[in-house]
C-alpha positions as CSV (number, residue, x, y, z in Angstrom):
1,M,-14.6,16.9,-9.9
2,E,-12.8,16.6,-6.6
3,A,-9.5,17.8,-5.2
4,R,-7.5,15.7,-2.7
5,A,-4.8,16.5,-0.2
6,Y,-2.8,14.2,2.1
7,L,-1.1,14.7,5.4
8,R,1.3,11.9,6.1
9,H,3.2,10.9,9.3
10,I,1.6,13.5,11.6
11,R,2.7,12.8,15.1
12,I,-0.8,12.6,16.7
13,S,-2.7,9.4,17.2
14,P,-5.5,8.7,14.7
15,R,-8.1,8.6,17.5
16,K,-7.3,12.2,18.4
17,V,-7.3,13.4,14.8
18,Q,-10.6,11.7,14.1
19,I,-12.4,14.0,16.6
20,V,-11.4,17.0,14.5
21,C,-12.2,15.3,11.3
22,D,-15.8,14.6,12.5
23,L,-16.3,18.3,13.2
24,I,-15.6,19.5,9.7
25,R,-16.9,16.7,7.5
26,G,-19.7,17.9,5.2
27,K,-19.2,21.6,6.0
28,S,-18.3,24.3,3.5
29,V,-14.7,25.3,3.3
30,Q,-15.4,28.7,5.0
31,Q,-17.3,27.0,7.9
32,A,-14.6,24.3,8.2
33,A,-11.8,27.0,8.4
34,G,-13.8,28.8,11.2
35,I,-14.3,25.6,13.1
36,L,-10.6,24.7,12.9
37,L,-9.4,28.2,14.0
38,N,-11.6,28.0,17.1
39,T,-11.1,24.4,18.1
40,N,-8.7,23.9,21.0
41,K,-7.2,20.6,19.8
42,S,-3.6,19.8,18.9
43,S,-4.6,18.4,15.5
44,S,-6.6,21.5,14.4
45,E,-3.4,23.4,13.3
46,P,-2.2,20.7,10.9
47,M,-5.7,20.1,9.7
48,M,-6.0,23.8,8.9
49,K,-2.8,23.5,6.9
50,L,-4.3,20.5,5.1
51,L,-7.5,22.3,4.3
52,K,-5.6,25.2,2.8
53,S,-3.5,22.8,0.7
54,A,-6.7,21.0,-0.6
55,M,-8.2,24.4,-1.4
56,A,-5.1,25.4,-3.4
57,N,-5.2,22.0,-5.2
58,A,-8.8,22.6,-6.1
59,E,-8.3,26.1,-7.4
60,N,-4.9,25.7,-9.2
61,N,-4.9,22.1,-10.4
62,H,-8.6,21.6,-11.2
63,G,-9.9,25.2,-11.8
64,M,-12.7,24.9,-9.2
65,N,-14.5,27.9,-7.6
66,P,-13.3,28.3,-4.0
67,E,-16.6,29.7,-2.8
68,N,-18.5,26.5,-3.9
69,L,-16.2,24.0,-2.2
70,Y,-17.2,21.7,0.7
71,V,-15.4,19.0,2.7
72,A,-16.8,15.8,1.1
73,E,-14.5,13.3,2.9
74,V,-11.9,13.6,5.6
75,F,-10.5,10.6,7.5
76,A,-7.5,9.6,9.5
77,C,-5.7,6.2,9.1
78,P,-3.0,4.9,11.4
79,G,0.6,5.4,10.2
80,P,3.7,3.7,11.4
81,V,4.1,3.3,15.1
82,M,7.4,4.3,16.8
83,K,8.2,1.9,19.6
84,R,10.1,3.3,22.6
85,V,11.1,1.8,25.9
86,M,10.4,3.3,29.4
87,P,12.6,1.9,32.2
88,R,10.6,0.6,35.1
89,A,11.3,-0.8,38.6
90,Q,13.5,-3.8,39.2
91,G,15.1,-3.7,35.7
92,R,11.9,-4.1,33.7
93,A,11.1,-2.1,30.6
94,F,7.7,-1.1,29.4
95,R,7.0,-0.3,25.8
96,I,5.7,3.2,24.8
97,L,3.9,3.4,21.4
98,K,4.2,6.7,19.7
99,R,1.4,6.6,17.1
100,T,1.3,8.5,13.8
101,S,-1.5,9.3,11.4
102,H,-2.2,9.7,7.7
103,V,-5.0,12.1,7.0
104,T,-6.8,12.4,3.7
105,M,-9.1,15.3,2.7
106,V,-11.4,15.5,-0.3
107,L,-13.1,18.7,-1.5
108,R,-15.9,18.8,-4.0
109,E,-18.0,21.5,-5.6
110,K,-21.6,22.1,-4.7
111,E,-23.9,21.8,-7.7
C-alpha cells in the first residue's frame, strides 16, 4: 500500500528542489521531517507541507500506521516556464526564464 501527494506549480526550479528531495529519499517520516525543519533551503518549507499532506493521505485515506511510514519516492519534474523580458542596453531585450516544478512524494509502510 502506498500514499501519494503532489505539489504542482511551485515557483522554484526543479534543480533546486531536487537537492532537498535527495536528502529525504528513503528516510522514515520522522527523520525526513527533522531534516526538512533544519535545512536552510527555500524548497524545504513547501516540501514539509507536502510531507504532512502525504502523511495525512496515508492515515486518513488508506488507514496506514504513521509510525511505520517512510519516504519511498520523491522527485521533482519541470513545470511550465514563465517567460519574462529584461531590458538591456541599446534597445535589446534578454529573456528571463522563471521555472516552476511539480513534486511527487510516495510514502510506504515498512514491513
